[in-house]
C-alpha positions in Angstrom: 0.0 0.0 0.0 2.9 2.3 0.9 4.5 1.5 -2.4 1.3 2.4 -4.3 1.0 5.7 -2.5 4.7 6.5 -3.3 4.1 5.6 -6.9 1.1 7.9 -7.2 3.0 10.8 -5.6 5.9 10.2 -8.0 3.6 10.3 -11.1 1.9 13.5 -10.0 5.2 15.2 -9.2 6.7 14.2 -12.5 3.6 15.4 -14.4 3.7 18.8 -12.7 7.4 19.1 -13.5 6.9 18.3 -17.2 3.9 20.7 -17.5 5.9 23.6 -16.0 8.8 23.0 -18.5 6.4 23.3 -21.4 4.7 26.4 -20.1 5.7 29.5 -22.2 5.1 32.4 -19.8 8.1 34.5 -20.4 6.8 36.7 -23.2 3.7 38.7 -22.6 2.6 38.2 -26.2 3.3 34.5 -26.6 0.4 32.1 -26.8 0.9 28.8 -25.0 -2.4 27.2 -25.8 -1.0 24.4 -27.9 -1.0 26.3 -31.2 1.5 28.2 -33.2 2.9 31.2 -31.3 1.9 34.7 -32.2 4.5 37.2 -31.2 4.8 41.0 -31.3 5.4 44.1 -29.3 2.9 46.2 -27.5 1.2 48.6 -29.9 0.3 52.2 -29.0 -0.4 54.5 -31.9 1.0 58.0 -31.7 -1.6 59.4 -34.1 -4.5 61.4 -32.8 -7.0 60.3 -35.5 -7.7 56.7 -34.8 -10.3 55.6 -37.4 -8.7 56.8 -40.6 -5.5 55.0 -39.9 -7.2 51.6 -39.9 -8.6 49.6 -42.8 -11.5 48.1 -40.9 -12.8 47.8 -37.3 -11.6 45.1 -34.9 -12.8 41.8 -36.3 -12.3 38.0 -36.1 -9.7 36.8 -38.6 -7.4 34.0 -39.6 -3.7 34.4 -39.8 -1.6 32.3 -42.2 2.0 32.1 -40.9 5.1 32.1 -43.1 5.4 28.3 -42.7 1.8 27.7 -43.8 0.3 27.2 -40.3 -3.1 28.8 -39.9 -4.2 30.4 -36.7 -8.0 31.0 -36.6 -10.5 33.3 -34.9 -8.2 36.0 -33.6 -9.2 39.6 -33.1 -7.2 41.6 -35.6 -7.0 44.9 -37.4 -4.9 46.3 -40.2 -3.2 49.6 -39.7 -2.9 51.4 -43.0 -0.5 54.1 -41.7 2.1 51.7 -40.3 1.3 48.9 -42.8 1.1 46.5 -39.9 -1.2 43.8 -38.6 -2.4 44.4 -35.0 -3.7 41.6 -32.8 -5.9 42.2 -29.7 -5.4 39.5 -27.1 -8.8 38.6 -25.7 -7.7 37.6 -22.2 -6.4 41.0 -21.2 -7.3 43.2 -24.2 -3.8 44.3 -24.9 -2.9 45.0 -28.5 0.3 43.8 -30.2 2.0 44.7 -33.5 2.7 41.3 -34.9 6.1 40.4 -36.3 5.7 40.8 -40.0 8.4 38.3 -40.9 6.2 35.5 -39.3 3.0 36.4 -41.2 2.3 35.4 -44.8 -1.5 36.3 -45.1 -4.5 37.2 -43.1 -8.3 37.1 -43.7 -10.7 39.5 -42.0 -14.3 38.4 -41.5 -17.4 40.5 -41.2 -20.1 40.2 -38.4 -21.8 37.4 -40.4 -18.5 35.5 -40.5 -18.2 36.1 -44.3 -14.7 36.9 -45.7 -14.5 40.7 -45.8 -10.9 41.2 -47.0 -7.9 39.0 -47.7 -4.3 40.4 -47.4 -1.0 38.9 -48.4 2.5 39.9 -47.7 4.5 40.7 -50.9 8.0 42.1 -51.5 8.2 45.1 -53.8 10.9 47.4 -54.9 10.4 51.1 -53.9 12.1 53.7 -56.0 13.0 55.7 -52.8 14.7 52.8 -51.0 17.7 50.7 -51.8 16.3 47.4 -50.7 13.0 45.7 -51.4 10.2 46.1 -48.8 7.6 43.7 -47.4 4.1 45.2 -47.6 0.6 43.9 -47.1 -1.5 43.9 -50.3 -5.3 43.4 -50.3 -6.2 40.7 -52.9 -8.9 42.2 -55.2 -8.8 39.3 -57.7 -6.3 36.7 -58.7 -5.8 34.7 -62.0 -3.6 34.9 -65.0 -3.6 38.6 -64.2 -4.0 39.5 -60.5 -5.0 42.8 -59.0 -4.0 44.1 -55.6 -4.6 47.2 -53.5 -2.1 48.8 -51.2 -4.2 50.6 -48.6 -2.4 53.6 -47.3 -3.0 56.4 -44.8 -0.7 59.4 -45.4 0.3 62.0 -42.8 0.5 65.7 -43.9 3.3 66.9 -41.5 2.6 70.6 -41.6 -1.1 70.2 -40.9 -0.8 67.1 -38.8 -3.7 65.6 -40.8 -4.3 62.2 -42.4 -5.8 61.2 -45.7 -6.4 57.9 -47.4 -4.7 56.8 -50.6 -5.1 53.6 -52.4 -2.4 52.2 -54.8 -3.2 49.5 -57.3 -0.8 46.8 -58.5 -1.1 44.2 -61.3 0.8 41.0 -61.1 1.6 39.3 -64.4 4.5 37.0 -65.2 5.8 37.4 -61.6 6.1 41.1 -61.9 4.3 43.7 -59.8 3.3 46.8 -61.8 1.8 49.9 -60.2 -1.1 51.4 -62.2 -3.5 54.3 -61.9 -7.2 53.5 -62.2 -7.5 54.9 -65.7 -8.2 53.2 -69.0 -5.0 54.4 -70.7 -2.8 53.1 -67.8 -4.6 49.7 -67.8 -4.2 49.3 -71.6 -0.6 50.2 -71.5 0.2 47.9 -68.6 -1.6 45.0 -70.3 -0.5 45.7 -73.9 -0.2 42.0 -74.7 -3.9 41.7 -74.0 -5.0 45.0 -75.5 -7.5 43.6 -78.1 -9.4 41.5 -75.6 -9.3 44.2 -72.9 -10.5 46.9 -75.3 -13.4 44.7 -76.3 -14.3 44.1 -72.6 -14.1 47.8 -71.7 -16.3 48.8 -74.6 -18.9 46.0 -74.3 -19.3 46.6 -70.5 -18.9 50.4 -70.7 -16.1 50.3 -68.1 -14.1 53.5 -67.6 -12.2 51.8 -64.7 -12.0 55.1 -62.8 -13.5 53.3 -59.8 -12.1 50.3 -58.0 -15.2 48.1 -58.6 -14.9 48.7 -62.4 -11.2 48.0 -62.3 -11.9 44.7 -60.6 -14.6 43.8 -63.0 -12.3 44.5 -66.0 -9.6 42.1 -64.7 -12.1 39.4 -63.8 -13.6 39.5 -67.3 -10.1 39.5 -68.8 -9.1 36.4 -66.9 -12.3 34.7 -68.0 -11.6 35.5 -71.7 -8.0 34.2 -71.3 -9.4 30.8 -70.2 -11.4 30.4 -73.5 
């Protein structure tokens, strides 16, 4: 009987020791609930205007890590000014700026749990920087020709004011090309497909000055390229 009691005590003690070794409690923004870790630093925006610097409100979302691991149902928000993904930890409502190198994509859902926006991290070359830069692009449509939006909030230093600016990029043959939402720019960027594109624009009366028309033009072009 004494041996049995000693054995039970030994098992319990060993179990407690093993559990404490696996507990990740060092970092305030590490999750230790048997899933891939999210990591980042505490985020406090220095901008006075809160709403305009964000793409959308706090919402449930899925985060696709750089190794393909998917973390579901996290409260996230995309900050357009900093071009960063912010995570709100539910247990203490502290927000963290997630390490961009660990994130590949993220999907934001609306209140009805429908996909609202899908962002992916891409590397582009900026003319004002020596090295390429990782940025988050919103996927507008993908196919033989893909269309993305870079959602930006710009600060006017002298006035200390913010304004929103969208930049649009086409992806074709593994090259990202920045375009303006104008018919001439679109036709010049897709000169190889100019006959099909011209026909699509005329038939559907698309001036592509608005984002919705630009998306429709690329969707219809991809459909024609499949024929």
